[in-house]
RODO-2510 file (C-alpha; in nm, 4 decimals, decimal comma):
residues 367
     n   res          X          Y          Z
     1     x     2,4647     3,0305    -1,3249
     2     x     2,1049     3,0834    -1,4381
     3     x     1,8342     2,8274    -1,3583
     4     x     1,5133     2,7658    -1,5482
     5     x     1,2393     2,6530    -1,3094
     6     x     0,9950     2,3818    -1,4123
     7     x     0,6832     2,2866    -1,2161
     8     x     0,3169     2,1881    -1,2244
     9     x     0,0865     2,4703    -1,1201
    10     x    -0,0609     2,4389    -0,7681
    11     x     0,0803     2,0900    -0,7136
    12     x     0,3462     2,1365    -0,4465
    13     x     0,1927     2,3362    -0,1596
    14     x     0,3961     2,6468    -0,2393
    15     x     0,7354     2,4729    -0,2364
    16     x     0,8036     2,5621    -0,5992
    17     x     0,6965     2,9242    -0,5571
    18     x     0,9185     2,9718    -0,2524
    19     x     1,2263     2,8276    -0,4243
    20     x     1,1750     3,0177    -0,7490
    21     x     1,1106     3,3422    -0,5615
    22     x     1,4323     3,2948    -0,3645
    23     x     1,6334     3,2311    -0,6810
    24     x     1,4747     3,5320    -0,8493
    25     x     1,5676     3,7563    -0,5573
    26     x     1,9282     3,6446    -0,6015
    27     x     1,9182     3,7122    -0,9766
    28     x     1,9552     3,3412    -1,0583
    29     x     1,6157     3,2593    -1,2136
    30     x     1,5915     3,2676    -1,5924
    31     x     1,2176     3,1949    -1,5957
    32     x     0,9574     2,9288    -1,5165
    33     x     0,8042     2,6644    -1,7450
    34     x     0,4863     2,4774    -1,6529
    35     x     0,4266     2,1085    -1,7160
    36     x     0,0550     2,1591    -1,7654
    37     x    -0,1420     1,9028    -1,9609
    38     x    -0,3293     2,0399    -2,2654
    39     x    -0,7068     2,0846    -2,2172
    40     x    -0,7777     1,8055    -2,4654
    41     x    -0,5740     1,5607    -2,2550
    42     x    -0,7425     1,6727    -1,9339
    43     x    -1,0823     1,6135    -2,0933
    44     x    -0,9760     1,2729    -2,2241
    45     x    -0,8550     1,1664    -1,8805
    46     x    -1,1726     1,2985    -1,7228
    47     x    -1,3828     1,0783    -1,9495
    48     x    -1,1589     0,7750    -1,8999
    49     x    -1,1723     0,8099    -1,5205
    50     x    -1,5535     0,8123    -1,5019
    51     x    -1,7067     0,6407    -1,2020
    52     x    -1,9638     0,7209    -0,9353
    53     x    -2,0043     0,8901    -0,6985
    54     x    -1,8612     1,2177    -0,8256
    55     x    -1,6073     1,2442    -0,5432
    56     x    -1,4587     0,9066    -0,6421
    57     x    -1,4552     1,0213    -1,0053
    58     x    -1,2699     1,3404    -0,9145
    59     x    -0,9964     1,1583    -0,7228
    60     x    -0,9559     0,9017    -1,0007
    61     x    -0,9174     1,1860    -1,2502
    62     x    -0,6621     1,3664    -1,0338
    63     x    -0,4660     1,0450    -0,9933
    64     x    -0,4654     0,9857    -1,3687
    65     x    -0,3287     1,3361    -1,4284
    66     x    -0,0466     1,3070    -1,1766
    67     x     0,0397     0,9399    -1,1291
    68     x     0,0096     0,7585    -1,4597
    69     x     0,2801     0,6695    -1,7138
    70     x     0,0772     0,8478    -1,9819
    71     x     0,0641     1,1747    -1,7907
    72     x     0,4378     1,1467    -1,7099
    73     x     0,5297     1,1116    -2,0764
    74     x     0,2884     1,3792    -2,1942
    75     x     0,4067     1,6344    -1,9381
    76     x     0,7660     1,5554    -2,0338
    77     x     0,6955     1,6365    -2,3974
    78     x     0,5161     1,9600    -2,3051
    79     x     0,8111     2,0810    -2,0962
    80     x     1,0830     1,9633    -2,3356
    81     x     0,9315     2,1707    -2,6143
    82     x     0,9437     2,4852    -2,3997
    83     x     1,2949     2,4205    -2,2719
    84     x     1,4454     2,3444    -2,6108
    85     x     1,2927     2,6654    -2,7514
    86     x     1,4832     2,8760    -2,4940
    87     x     1,7884     2,6574    -2,4343
    88     x     2,0324     2,9490    -2,4672
    89     x     1,8654     3,1405    -2,1820
    90     x     1,9703     2,9156    -1,8924
    91     x     2,2545     2,6980    -1,7635
    92     x     2,0646     2,4430    -1,5558
    93     x     1,7047     2,3240    -1,5213
    94     x     1,5505     2,3076    -1,1728
    95     x     1,2499     2,0742    -1,1786
    96     x     1,0148     2,0487    -0,8818
    97     x     0,8698     1,7009    -0,8296
    98     x     0,9214     1,3670    -1,0009
    99     x     0,5956     1,3577    -1,1978
   100     x     0,7642     1,4120    -1,5364
   101     x     1,1083     1,4530    -1,6912
   102     x     1,2048     1,7979    -1,8149
   103     x     1,3728     1,6512    -2,1236
   104     x     1,2104     1,3486    -2,2820
   105     x     1,5263     1,2380    -2,4654
   106     x     1,8788     1,3793    -2,4443
   107     x     1,9578     1,6377    -2,1745
   108     x     2,1145     1,9441    -2,3442
   109     x     2,1525     2,1106    -2,0037
   110     x     2,2120     1,9662    -1,6559
   111     x     1,8887     1,8807    -1,4731
   112     x     1,8384     1,9208    -1,0982
   113     x     1,5250     1,7840    -0,9295
   114     x     1,3624     1,8939    -0,6039
   115     x     1,1858     1,5999    -0,4403
   116     x     0,9810     1,6004    -0,1187
   117     x     0,8791     1,2312    -0,1349
   118     x     0,8999     0,9235    -0,3553
   119     x     0,6403     0,6882    -0,4984
   120     x     0,8161     0,3944    -0,3306
   121     x     0,7608     0,5533     0,0099
   122     x     0,3959     0,6179    -0,0720
   123     x     0,3541     0,2544    -0,1802
   124     x     0,5075     0,1284     0,1437
   125     x     0,3491     0,3720     0,3880
   126     x     0,0054     0,4562     0,2473
   127     x    -0,1170     0,2329    -0,0386
   128     x    -0,4443     0,4299    -0,0910
   129     x    -0,2336     0,7319    -0,1890
   130     x    -0,0132     0,5225    -0,4171
   131     x    -0,2977     0,3627    -0,6106
   132     x    -0,1131     0,1993    -0,9032
   133     x    -0,1790    -0,1544    -1,0215
   134     x     0,1369    -0,3734    -1,0606
   135     x     0,1775    -0,3431    -1,4391
   136     x     0,1325     0,0327    -1,4394
   137     x     0,3488     0,0635    -1,1294
   138     x     0,6379    -0,1047    -1,3128
   139     x     0,6043     0,1390    -1,6038
   140     x     0,5894     0,4336    -1,3642
   141     x     0,8961     0,3199    -1,1711
   142     x     1,0958     0,2825    -1,4913
   143     x     1,0218     0,6454    -1,5818
   144     x     1,0824     0,7738    -1,2296
   145     x     1,4060     0,5759    -1,1875
   146     x     1,5447     0,6973    -1,5205
   147     x     1,4753     1,0569    -1,4168
   148     x     1,6514     1,0298    -1,0808
   149     x     1,9527     0,8415    -1,2147
   150     x     2,0089     1,0917    -1,4969
   151     x     1,9657     1,4021    -1,2805
   152     x     2,2837     1,5946    -1,2118
   153     x     2,1629     1,6672    -0,8575
   154     x     1,8567     1,5863    -0,6475
   155     x     1,7523     1,8126    -0,3607
   156     x     1,5255     1,6576    -0,0982
   157     x     1,3078     1,7923     0,1790
   158     x     1,4266     1,5240     0,4225
   159     x     1,6841     1,2590     0,4983
   160     x     1,3972     1,0096     0,4808
   161     x     1,3423     1,0901     0,1128
   162     x     1,7168     1,1006     0,0457
   163     x     1,7498     0,7427     0,1731
   164     x     1,4628     0,6280    -0,0477
   165     x     1,6167     0,7802    -0,3612
   166     x     1,9451     0,6002    -0,2962
   167     x     1,7968     0,2675    -0,1792
   168     x     1,4929     0,2345    -0,4051
   169     x     1,6051     0,4161    -0,7197
   170     x     1,9823     0,3766    -0,7254
   171     x     2,0517     0,7519    -0,7256
   172     x     2,4231     0,8184    -0,6551
   173     x     2,4525     0,9183    -0,2890
   174     x     2,6800     1,2126    -0,3665
   175     x     2,4156     1,3524    -0,6018
   176     x     2,1409     1,3706    -0,3373
   177     x     2,1373     1,6631    -0,0937
   178     x     1,8916     1,7509     0,1838
   179     x     1,7816     2,1164     0,1769
   180     x     1,4579     2,0962     0,3778
   181     x     1,1511     2,3158     0,3471
   182     x     1,0505     2,6191     0,5449
   183     x     0,8473     2,9275     0,6258
   184     x     0,9171     3,2925     0,5531
   185     x     0,9454     3,4008     0,9165
   186     x     0,8690     3,3170     1,2762
   187     x     0,5828     3,4897     1,4560
   188     x     0,5474     3,5964     1,8186
   189     x     0,1988     3,6569     1,9573
   190     x     0,2086     3,9113     2,2373
   191     x     0,0258     3,8315     2,5599
   192     x    -0,0244     3,4665     2,4642
   193     x    -0,0869     3,2606     2,7784
   194     x    -0,1391     2,9051     2,6392
   195     x    -0,4442     2,8588     2,8621
   196     x    -0,6963     2,8514     2,5763
   197     x    -0,7273     2,4690     2,5716
   198     x    -0,7639     2,4885     2,1924
   199     x    -0,6271     2,2133     1,9677
   200     x    -0,5620     2,2943     1,6006
   201     x    -0,5277     2,0483     1,3116
   202     x    -0,4546     2,1589     0,9520
   203     x    -0,4713     1,9036     0,6713
   204     x    -0,6971     1,8533     0,3705
   205     x    -0,6254     1,4804     0,3372
   206     x    -0,7972     1,3989     0,6666
   207     x    -0,7460     1,0217     0,6651
   208     x    -0,3781     1,0332     0,5724
   209     x    -0,3113     1,3122     0,8217
   210     x    -0,4430     1,0989     1,1076
   211     x    -0,7759     1,2784     1,1445
   212     x    -0,9764     0,9750     1,2674
   213     x    -0,7170     0,9231     1,5431
   214     x    -0,7523     1,2879     1,6453
   215     x    -1,1319     1,2580     1,6730
   216     x    -1,1077     0,9424     1,8858
   217     x    -0,8482     1,1002     2,1124
   218     x    -1,0442     1,4213     2,1497
   219     x    -1,3475     1,2387     2,2901
   220     x    -1,1258     1,1346     2,5813
   221     x    -0,9839     1,4873     2,6121
   222     x    -1,3324     1,6386     2,6507
   223     x    -1,4175     1,3910     2,9279
   224     x    -1,1305     1,5373     3,1312
   225     x    -1,1413     1,8947     2,9981
   226     x    -1,5010     1,9812     2,9023
   227     x    -1,4065     2,3307     2,7815
   228     x    -1,1400     2,2111     2,5387
   229     x    -1,2118     2,2538     2,1689
   230     x    -1,0715     2,1143     1,8448
   231     x    -1,0436     2,3264     1,5287
   232     x    -1,0072     2,1276     1,2050
   233     x    -0,8878     2,3194     0,8972
   234     x    -0,8816     2,1749     0,5459
   235     x    -1,1341     1,8982     0,4868
   236     x    -1,5081     1,9255     0,4386
   237     x    -1,7179     1,8993     0,7529
   238     x    -1,6976     1,5594     0,9163
   239     x    -1,9136     1,3904     1,1799
   240     x    -2,0782     1,5998     1,4502
   241     x    -1,8795     1,5666     1,7702
   242     x    -1,8822     1,7652     2,0912
   243     x    -1,6450     2,0640     2,0959
   244     x    -1,5201     1,9963     1,7405
   245     x    -1,5400     2,2802     1,4857
   246     x    -1,4961     2,2042     1,1138
   247     x    -1,3636     2,5192     0,9454
   248     x    -1,3151     2,3810     0,5929
   249     x    -1,0598     2,5176     0,3515
   250     x    -0,8947     2,8382     0,4766
   251     x    -0,7082     3,0163     0,1967
   252     x    -0,6739     3,3531     0,3692
   253     x    -0,3291     3,3597     0,5276
   254     x    -0,4308     3,6218     0,7869
   255     x    -0,7214     3,4019     0,8961
   256     x    -0,4891     3,1034     0,9273
   257     x    -0,2416     3,3126     1,1284
   258     x    -0,5220     3,4056     1,3687
   259     x    -0,6034     3,0384     1,4158
   260     x    -0,2408     2,9635     1,5012
   261     x    -0,2486     3,2567     1,7426
   262     x    -0,5535     3,1317     1,9332
   263     x    -0,4441     2,7670     1,9452
   264     x    -0,2688     2,6042     2,2386
   265     x    -0,1432     2,2873     2,0683
   266     x    -0,1018     2,1789     1,7072
   267     x    -0,1712     1,8155     1,6230
   268     x    -0,0881     1,6148     1,3091
   269     x    -0,0489     1,2405     1,3817
   270     x    -0,0128     1,1472     1,0144
   271     x    -0,0098     0,7926     0,8834
   272     x     0,2096     0,9115     0,5940
   273     x     0,3732     1,2548     0,5739
   274     x     0,6183     1,3592     0,3005
   275     x     0,7538     1,6416     0,5134
   276     x     0,5069     1,8289     0,7332
   277     x     0,5175     2,1929     0,6267
   278     x     0,2136     2,2675     0,8451
   279     x     0,4130     2,1415     1,1437
   280     x     0,6903     2,3904     1,0725
   281     x     0,4352     2,6694     1,0364
   282     x     0,2841     2,5798     1,3738
   283     x     0,6290     2,5786     1,5336
   284     x     0,7030     2,9165     1,3734
   285     x     0,3986     3,0477     1,5642
   286     x     0,5329     2,9067     1,8904
   287     x     0,2978     2,6089     1,9253
   288     x     0,3957     2,2746     2,0768
   289     x     0,3338     1,9977     1,8252
   290     x     0,2067     1,6425     1,8598
   291     x     0,3049     1,4462     1,5501
   292     x     0,3677     1,0826     1,4623
   293     x     0,6738     0,8625     1,4368
   294     x     0,6587     0,8356     1,0579
   295     x     0,8587     0,9598     0,7604
   296     x     1,0348     1,2925     0,8207
   297     x     0,8409     1,4028     1,1291
   298     x     1,1221     1,3115     1,3669
   299     x     1,3592     1,5275     1,1608
   300     x     1,1435     1,8280     1,2519
   301     x     1,0041     1,7579     1,5991
   302     x     1,2250     1,6321     1,8815
   303     x     1,0145     1,4285     2,1241
   304     x     0,9801     1,5944     2,4684
   305     x     1,1498     1,9107     2,3374
   306     x     0,9239     2,0675     2,0744
   307     x     0,6236     1,8506     2,1593
   308     x     0,5602     1,4794     2,1334
   309     x     0,5729     1,2021     1,8728
   310     x     0,3322     0,9101     1,8982
   311     x     0,2780     0,5911     1,7026
   312     x     0,0314     0,6522     1,4176
   313     x    -0,3187     0,5439     1,5113
   314     x    -0,2521     0,5468     1,8881
   315     x    -0,5509     0,7499     2,0083
   316     x    -0,4862     0,6723     2,3770
   317     x    -0,1318     0,8091     2,3639
   318     x    -0,2524     1,1147     2,1728
   319     x    -0,5244     1,1856     2,4297
   320     x    -0,2740     1,1505     2,7134
   321     x    -0,0295     1,3962     2,5515
   322     x    -0,3047     1,6439     2,4672
   323     x    -0,4387     1,6456     2,8227
   324     x    -0,0871     1,6924     2,9616
   325     x    -0,0214     1,9929     2,7391
   326     x    -0,3633     2,1542     2,7755
   327     x    -0,3252     2,1342     3,1554
   328     x     0,0218     2,2925     3,1544
   329     x     0,0487     2,6387     2,9953
   330     x     0,4098     2,6714     3,1117
   331     x     0,5088     2,3467     2,9369
   332     x     0,3318     2,4621     2,6193
   333     x     0,5149     2,7949     2,6296
   334     x     0,8513     2,6252     2,6829
   335     x     0,8023     2,3705     2,4043
   336     x     0,6553     2,6334     2,1747
   337     x     0,9536     2,8634     2,2120
   338     x     1,1946     2,5729     2,1592
   339     x     1,0133     2,4917     1,8357
   340     x     1,0192     2,8514     1,7181
   341     x     1,3933     2,8676     1,7823
   342     x     1,4428     2,5481     1,5814
   343     x     1,2621     2,7079     1,2887
   344     x     1,4817     3,0182     1,3187
   345     x     1,7939     2,8022     1,3041
   346     x     1,6985     2,5610     1,0259
   347     x     1,3618     2,6046     0,8566
   348     x     1,3429     2,9520     0,7056
   349     x     1,2986     2,9689     0,3274
   350     x     1,6028     3,1959     0,3008
   351     x     1,8143     2,9179     0,4543
   352     x     1,6577     2,6527     0,2307
   353     x     1,7339     2,8593    -0,0811
   354     x     2,0906     2,9169     0,0399
   355     x     2,1387     2,5399     0,0600
   356     x     1,9811     2,5009    -0,2841
   357     x     2,2090     2,7614    -0,4411
   358     x     2,5125     2,6009    -0,2817
   359     x     2,4180     2,2648    -0,4337
   360     x     2,3448     2,4122    -0,7761
   361     x     2,6863     2,5790    -0,7781
   362     x     2,8512     2,2354    -0,7537
   363     x     2,6916     2,1063    -1,0758
   364     x     2,9252     2,0651    -1,3705
   365     x     2,7670     2,2830    -1,6410
   366     x     2,9845     2,1344    -1,9155
   367     x     2,7894     1,8167    -1,9809
***
C-alpha cells in the first residue's frame, strides 16, 4: 500500500510533516502534493479582503484563503489535477485537513482524511475563529460534509473531533478512528529542581488560548509570590505587566527547549483548543500543565495527576492552582514525571503513525 500525501504548506503546525515523514520511513509514501492557491488567486483574495487597519486586513485575507467555499473549490481543482496526473503511482490518498477535497469529482482512488478539528466545533466554541456568515456557512458545510461522507477513512486527533464528525456531518462511525498527535521524544532535564517559579505559555492566538485569563491570574500570583515570572511565547508584545516577559515568535527549537527546561509550570487555559500539541510538548519536558475543560484537553491532561484543568476564563481558579504548584516543587516534579510517562505511552509520533498505518491497511483498495 502506497499513500500519496496531500496538504497545504505551513497550515497544520507540523502535523502533516510528522505523518508524511513517518510513512516515508516505513516506505509507504509515494509523494506529497500541495493544495496551494495560484498567485493570481492569492492576489485577488487580497484585494477583495481589503479593510483597515492592516492587521484586520491580513486576518480577513487569511480567512478567505482557508475558510471560504471559493478557496475550497479552487484548492480541490489544484490538487485533483496533480493526483490524476500520477494516479498510477499510489493506492490511497492521505489528505491532511478538511479545507478542500483531493478529488473534485469522482474518486479514482480511496481517500483518507486526517482531521484535528471541525468547523462545527469552531462555530460552537469560538465564533470569532469560525467567522462565516449564514449563507456562506451553508455552502461551506455542504462541501465539508460531502468530503467526510465520501472519505474511505477519517483519522482524528481526538475523540472530541471524532464525535463531531459523526454527530454533525453524518460520517459513518466505523470509518472514523482516533490516532492522536504527538512529539518525537520525551526530554529529561538533569538537575531540575522545579523551584524556579517560572510560568510558561506558548500560543500565537493569544485570545483563543486564554491569554487574558493568564494575565489576570498572574497579577494575583505576583501578590503572593513577588519573584514569580511569566514567559509568553508566540504573540506580539502585549500590555506591560509586572514580571511578565513577552518573547514573541520563537522558531528556534533549541531556544524553545531551553524555555521548557527553565519553566516550572506550563499554562494554556484555552477557550477553544483543537488538540493542544503544545501541552503534549510541555508534558514531554516533564512540566505540570494547567489547561482548561474544553475540547480535547481532558483527553491529554488528567486533573490532579498531570496538572489541573479549570473552567475557561476562571482567573481565580487559575491563580490558585499556579500558586499551589509554584510553592510545591515536589508536587511539580511528581506531576511532571506522570505527564512525561503519559507521553511515552501514548503521544509519540512513532505511535501515532503506527495507528495511522493500521487504519490505512483496513481500507478496501478496490473501489
